[in-house]
PAPAMAR-387257 format. One record per residue (C-alpha): residue number from 0; residue in three letters; chain; x, y, z. Coordinates in steps of 0.25 Angstrom, whole numbers, plus 5000, padded with zeros to 4 digits. Example, Ala and Ser with C-alpha at 12.3 -4.5 7.8 and 13.67 -1.06 7.14 Angstrom:
<pts>
{n=0 res=ALA chain=A x=5049 y=4982 z=5031}
{n=1 res=SER chain=A x=5055 y=4996 z=5029}
</pts>
This chain:
<pts>
{n=0 res=MET chain=A x=5240 y=4485 z=5095}
{n=1 res=LYS chain=A x=5246 y=4492 z=5083}
{n=2 res=LYS chain=A x=5244 y=4508 z=5082}
{n=3 res=ILE chain=A x=5238 y=4513 z=5069}
{n=4 res=ASN chain=A x=5238 y=4529 z=5065}
{n=5 res=THR chain=A x=5226 y=4536 z=5062}
{n=6 res=ALA chain=A x=5228 y=4536 z=5047}
{n=7 res=GLN chain=A x=5231 y=4521 z=5046}
{n=8 res=LEU chain=A x=5218 y=4519 z=5055}
{n=9 res=LYS chain=A x=5209 y=4527 z=5046}
{n=10 res=GLN chain=A x=5215 y=4520 z=5034}
{n=11 res=LEU chain=A x=5213 y=4506 z=5040}
{n=12 res=VAL chain=A x=5198 y=4509 z=5045}
{n=13 res=GLU chain=A x=5195 y=4516 z=5031}
{n=14 res=ALA chain=A x=5199 y=4503 z=5024}
{n=15 res=ALA chain=A x=5193 y=4493 z=5034}
{n=16 res=ILE chain=A x=5179 y=4501 z=5032}
{n=17 res=PHE chain=A x=5181 y=4501 z=5017}
{n=18 res=VAL chain=A x=5184 y=4486 z=5015}
{n=19 res=ALA chain=A x=5174 y=4481 z=5026}
{n=20 res=ASP chain=A x=5161 y=4474 z=5019}
{n=21 res=LYS chain=A x=5153 y=4480 z=5030}
{n=22 res=PRO chain=A x=5152 y=4492 z=5040}
{n=23 res=ILE chain=A x=5164 y=4490 z=5050}
{n=24 res=SER chain=A x=5162 y=4495 z=5064}
{n=25 res=ARG chain=A x=5173 y=4501 z=5073}
{n=26 res=GLN chain=A x=5174 y=4488 z=5082}
{n=27 res=GLN chain=A x=5176 y=4480 z=5069}
{n=28 res=LEU chain=A x=5187 y=4490 z=5064}
{n=29 res=LYS chain=A x=5194 y=4488 z=5078}
{n=30 res=GLU chain=A x=5193 y=4473 z=5078}
{n=31 res=THR chain=A x=5198 y=4471 z=5063}
{n=32 res=VAL chain=A x=5206 y=4480 z=5056}
{n=33 res=LEU chain=A x=5211 y=4488 z=5068}
{n=34 res=ASN chain=A x=5213 y=4477 z=5078}
{n=35 res=GLU chain=A x=5228 y=4478 z=5077}
{n=36 res=PHE chain=A x=5228 y=4493 z=5080}
{n=37 res=SER chain=A x=5226 y=4500 z=5093}
{n=38 res=VAL chain=A x=5213 y=4510 z=5089}
{n=39 res=ALA chain=A x=5205 y=4518 z=5099}
{n=40 res=ASP chain=A x=5190 y=4519 z=5096}
{n=41 res=ARG chain=A x=5191 y=4534 z=5096}
{n=42 res=THR chain=A x=5202 y=4533 z=5084}
{n=43 res=LEU chain=A x=5194 y=4523 z=5077}
{n=44 res=SER chain=A x=5182 y=4533 z=5077}
{n=45 res=LYS chain=A x=5190 y=4545 z=5074}
{n=46 res=VAL chain=A x=5195 y=4538 z=5061}
{n=47 res=LEU chain=A x=5181 y=4533 z=5057}
{n=48 res=ASN chain=A x=5176 y=4547 z=5058}
{n=49 res=GLU chain=A x=5188 y=4552 z=5050}
{n=50 res=LEU chain=A x=5185 y=4542 z=5039}
{n=51 res=LYS chain=A x=5170 y=4547 z=5039}
{n=52 res=LEU chain=A x=5174 y=4561 z=5037}
{n=53 res=ASP chain=A x=5184 y=4557 z=5026}
{n=54 res=TYR chain=A x=5173 y=4551 z=5019}
{n=55 res=GLN chain=A x=5163 y=4561 z=5021}
{n=56 res=PRO chain=A x=5165 y=4569 z=5008}
{n=57 res=ARG chain=A x=5166 y=4556 z=4999}
{n=58 res=GLY chain=A x=5157 y=4547 z=4992}
{n=59 res=ILE chain=A x=5159 y=4536 z=5002}
{n=60 res=GLN chain=A x=5157 y=4538 z=5017}
{n=61 res=LEU chain=A x=5161 y=4530 z=5030}
{n=62 res=VAL chain=A x=5148 y=4528 z=5037}
{n=63 res=GLU chain=A x=5145 y=4522 z=5050}
{n=64 res=VAL chain=A x=5133 y=4511 z=5051}
{n=65 res=ALA chain=A x=5128 y=4502 z=5061}
{n=66 res=SER chain=A x=5139 y=4492 z=5058}
{n=67 res=GLY chain=A x=5151 y=4501 z=5057}
{n=68 res=PHE chain=A x=5157 y=4509 z=5046}
{n=69 res=ARG chain=A x=5157 y=4508 z=5031}
{n=70 res=PHE chain=A x=5159 y=4516 z=5019}
{n=71 res=GLN chain=A x=5147 y=4519 z=5010}
{n=72 res=SER chain=A x=5144 y=4529 z=4998}
{n=73 res=LEU chain=A x=5136 y=4542 z=5000}
{n=74 res=ASP chain=A x=5121 y=4540 z=4999}
{n=75 res=ALA chain=A x=5120 y=4551 z=4989}
{n=76 res=LEU chain=A x=5129 y=4543 z=4979}
{n=77 res=SER chain=A x=5120 y=4531 z=4979}
{n=78 res=PRO chain=A x=5113 y=4535 z=4966}
{n=79 res=TRP chain=A x=5126 y=4534 z=4958}
{n=80 res=LEU chain=A x=5133 y=4523 z=4966}
{n=81 res=SER chain=A x=5121 y=4514 z=4964}
{n=82 res=LYS chain=A x=5124 y=4513 z=4950}
{n=83 res=LEU chain=A x=5136 y=4504 z=4953}
{n=84 res=TRP chain=A x=5127 y=4493 z=4957}
{n=85 res=GLN chain=A x=5119 y=4487 z=4946}
{n=86 res=GLU chain=A x=5108 y=4480 z=4956}
{n=87 res=ASN chain=A x=5097 y=4489 z=4961}
{n=88 res=ALA chain=A x=5097 y=4493 z=4976}
{n=89 res=PRO chain=A x=5086 y=4483 z=4982}
{n=90 res=LYS chain=A x=5072 y=4489 z=4983}
{n=91 res=TYR chain=A x=5064 y=4487 z=4996}
{n=92 res=SER chain=A x=5050 y=4487 z=4997}
{n=93 res=ARG chain=A x=5042 y=4496 z=5005}
{n=94 res=ALA chain=A x=5038 y=4485 z=5015}
{n=95 res=MET chain=A x=5053 y=4481 z=5017}
{n=96 res=LEU chain=A x=5056 y=4496 z=5020}
{n=97 res=GLU chain=A x=5045 y=4497 z=5030}
{n=98 res=THR chain=A x=5048 y=4485 z=5037}
{n=99 res=LEU chain=A x=5062 y=4489 z=5038}
{n=100 res=ALA chain=A x=5059 y=4503 z=5043}
{n=101 res=LEU chain=A x=5050 y=4497 z=5054}
{n=102 res=ILE chain=A x=5060 y=4488 z=5058}
{n=103 res=ALA chain=A x=5070 y=4499 z=5058}
{n=104 res=TYR chain=A x=5062 y=4509 z=5066}
{n=105 res=ARG chain=A x=5054 y=4500 z=5076}
{n=106 res=GLN chain=A x=5064 y=4489 z=5078}
{n=107 res=PRO chain=A x=5063 y=4479 z=5084}
{n=108 res=ILE chain=A x=5049 y=4476 z=5077}
{n=109 res=THR chain=A x=5042 y=4463 z=5074}
{n=110 res=ARG chain=A x=5037 y=4459 z=5060}
{n=111 res=GLY chain=A x=5022 y=4461 z=5065}
{n=112 res=GLU chain=A x=5026 y=4475 z=5070}
{n=113 res=ILE chain=A x=5031 y=4479 z=5057}
{n=114 res=GLU chain=A x=5018 y=4473 z=5050}
{n=115 res=GLN chain=A x=5010 y=4481 z=5060}
{n=116 res=VAL chain=A x=5016 y=4495 z=5056}
{n=117 res=ARG chain=A x=5016 y=4491 z=5041}
{n=118 res=GLY chain=A x=5002 y=4485 z=5041}
{n=119 res=VAL chain=A x=5007 y=4474 z=5032}
{n=120 res=ALA chain=A x=5014 y=4461 z=5033}
{n=121 res=VAL chain=A x=5030 y=4461 z=5033}
{n=122 res=SER chain=A x=5035 y=4451 z=5022}
{n=123 res=SER chain=A x=5044 y=4441 z=5027}
{n=124 res=ASN chain=A x=5053 y=4444 z=5015}
{n=125 res=ILE chain=A x=5054 y=4458 z=5020}
{n=126 res=ILE chain=A x=5060 y=4453 z=5033}
{n=127 res=LYS chain=A x=5068 y=4443 z=5026}
{n=128 res=THR chain=A x=5074 y=4454 z=5017}
{n=129 res=LEU chain=A x=5077 y=4464 z=5029}
{n=130 res=THR chain=A x=5083 y=4453 z=5037}
{n=131 res=GLU chain=A x=5092 y=4448 z=5025}
{n=132 res=ARG chain=A x=5097 y=4462 z=5022}
{n=133 res=ASP chain=A x=5101 y=4463 z=5037}
{n=134 res=TRP chain=A x=5092 y=4474 z=5040}
{n=135 res=ILE chain=A x=5084 y=4468 z=5051}
{n=136 res=LYS chain=A x=5085 y=4457 z=5060}
{n=137 res=VAL chain=A x=5077 y=4449 z=5071}
{n=138 res=VAL chain=A x=5081 y=4455 z=5085}
{n=139 res=GLY chain=A x=5072 y=4448 z=5094}
{n=140 res=HIS chain=A x=5057 y=4443 z=5095}
{n=141 res=LYS chain=A x=5046 y=4450 z=5101}
{n=142 res=GLU chain=A x=5040 y=4444 z=5113}
{n=143 res=VAL chain=A x=5026 y=4442 z=5109}
{n=144 res=PRO chain=A x=5019 y=4429 z=5103}
{n=145 res=GLY chain=A x=5026 y=4425 z=5091}
{n=146 res=ARG chain=A x=5039 y=4432 z=5095}
{n=147 res=PRO chain=A x=5040 y=4440 z=5082}
{n=148 res=ALA chain=A x=5054 y=4444 z=5077}
{n=149 res=LEU chain=A x=5059 y=4458 z=5080}
{n=150 res=TYR chain=A x=5065 y=4465 z=5069}
{n=151 res=ALA chain=A x=5077 y=4475 z=5070}
{n=152 res=THR chain=A x=5087 y=4482 z=5060}
{n=153 res=THR chain=A x=5101 y=4477 z=5059}
{n=154 res=LYS chain=A x=5115 y=4484 z=5058}
{n=155 res=GLY chain=A x=5114 y=4479 z=5043}
{n=156 res=PHE chain=A x=5101 y=4489 z=5042}
{n=157 res=LEU chain=A x=5109 y=4501 z=5048}
{n=158 res=ASP chain=A x=5121 y=4498 z=5039}
{n=159 res=TYR chain=A x=5113 y=4497 z=5027}
{n=160 res=PHE chain=A x=5106 y=4511 z=5029}
{n=161 res=SER chain=A x=5118 y=4517 z=5035}
{n=162 res=MET chain=A x=5114 y=4519 z=5049}
{n=163 res=THR chain=A x=5122 y=4517 z=5062}
{n=164 res=SER chain=A x=5110 y=4515 z=5071}
{n=165 res=LEU chain=A x=5094 y=4515 z=5070}
{n=166 res=GLY chain=A x=5095 y=4530 z=5075}
{n=167 res=ASP chain=A x=5099 y=4533 z=5061}
{n=168 res=LEU chain=A x=5086 y=4529 z=5055}
{n=169 res=PRO chain=A x=5078 y=4541 z=5051}
{n=170 res=ASN chain=A x=5067 y=4546 z=5060}
{n=171 res=ALA chain=A x=5052 y=4550 z=5056}
{n=172 res=ASP chain=A x=5056 y=4564 z=5054}
{n=173 res=ALA chain=A x=5066 y=4561 z=5044}
{n=174 res=PHE chain=A x=5055 y=4553 z=5036}
{n=175 res=GLU chain=A x=5046 y=4564 z=5036}
{n=176 res=SER chain=A x=5056 y=4575 z=5031}
{n=177 res=MET chain=A x=5060 y=4564 z=5020}
{n=178 res=ALA chain=A x=5046 y=4562 z=5016}
{n=179 res=GLU chain=A x=5044 y=4578 z=5016}
{n=180 res=SER chain=A x=5056 y=4580 z=5007}
{n=181 res=ILE chain=A x=5052 y=4569 z=4998}
{n=182 res=ALA chain=A x=5038 y=4576 z=4996}
{n=183 res=SER chain=A x=5044 y=4589 z=4995}
{n=184 res=ASP chain=A x=5053 y=4584 z=4983}
{n=185 res=SER chain=A x=5042 y=4577 z=4976}
{n=186 res=PRO chain=A x=5038 y=4583 z=4963}
{n=187 res=LEU chain=A x=5023 y=4580 z=4966}
{n=188 res=LYS chain=A x=5019 y=4590 z=4976}
{n=189 res=VAL chain=A x=5006 y=4591 z=4982}
{n=190 res=LEU chain=A x=5000 y=4606 z=4980}
{n=191 res=ASN chain=A x=4994 y=4612 z=4992}
{n=192 res=GLU chain=A x=4984 y=4621 z=4984}
{n=193 res=ALA chain=A x=4978 y=4620 z=4971}
{n=194 res=PRO chain=A x=4986 y=4623 z=4959}
{n=195 res=SER chain=A x=4984 y=4636 z=4953}
{n=196 res=GLU chain=A x=4979 y=4638 z=4939}
</pts>
């Protein structure tokens, strides 16, 4: 095995992540671009952490998602960067987002269980769209009559929403504080007392 100094290793790892068309894991780095070199896991982790710090004050950052590492722009810059693409971001229906949220928070879950919580039928198109986007998949079948499919989220879902695990999903407290901040920022405030004349 060849040796590689830290500066060269950092350049090679940075370039590999930059040119990769999808997130790349530590294991993939070791099996591909670093397979000729003797690189300890600890050294690779140190280089990745240094790269994260190098990019922290910049417009793009090195982030770790479920599938590995990737470069992405800062969320705060999206209003301006979105002007680079002519097509509009896809709009998702409330039904689709509710279905996805139920799968994410209660997985594995059957279609019938989703319908029970939502109180309405789940369209086949919603399940099809979420599956085609690689956000959900069938992970088994429930041992009840009819053996309905059990749905769960995928690594693609985690990658799309920049999460490393389901533990990164916001909890109920986060939703409550978000709702409160939206309500307090609203120009239409409810008055607690009658307006004075």
